[in-house]
N, C-alpha and C positions, 0 to 999 in steps of 0.2 A: 520713214520717221519711226523713232522708237516710242514706246508708251510714255517714257519720261518727257519727250518733246511734245507729244500730243497733250499730255496732262498740263504742261505749262501753258499751251495755247488755250486750253479749255478752262484754265485757272481752277483745277481740281488736283487733289493729291494723286500720286501713282496708285495708292491703295484704293482710293475711290474709283479710279479708272478701271482697275482690275476687277473690282466688285461689280461695277456696271456691266462689264463684258461677261462675267460669269453668270450674272442674273438675267442677261438678255435685255438690259435696259438700253435706251438710245445711246449709241456711240458711233463714231465714224466707221466705215467699213475697214476691216483689217484682214490680215492673213498671217499664217504662221510659217516661219522658216526655222526648222528644228524646234527649239524650245522658245524662240523669240517671237513676240507678237509685233508685227510691223504694219505701218500705215503709209499709204501713198499720199504725198502732200496735196496733190490735185484732188483726191477724194476727200481729204479732211476739209479743204477749202470749199468744195462743192457742198459737203454736208453742213458746214457752218452757214453757208449762204441759204440753203434750203430751210434750216432752222430759223434763221433771221426773218425769212419771208412768211413764216407761219403766222396766221392770225390767232390772237389769244381767244380762248373760249368765252362766249357771252355769258354773263352772270344773270 
């Protein structure tokens, strides 16, 4: 999957996705092919499932 496709799934802009990657903020695992950043659909789905199962911090 491309960064544009992942951005749509995460409901964030491509710019935000690129910023998150460059800052090391949580994003699905990815890899580079040449200059392109790509994501495996199975890894994106696994990452989303893990994030959904996280319990919110207690206040």
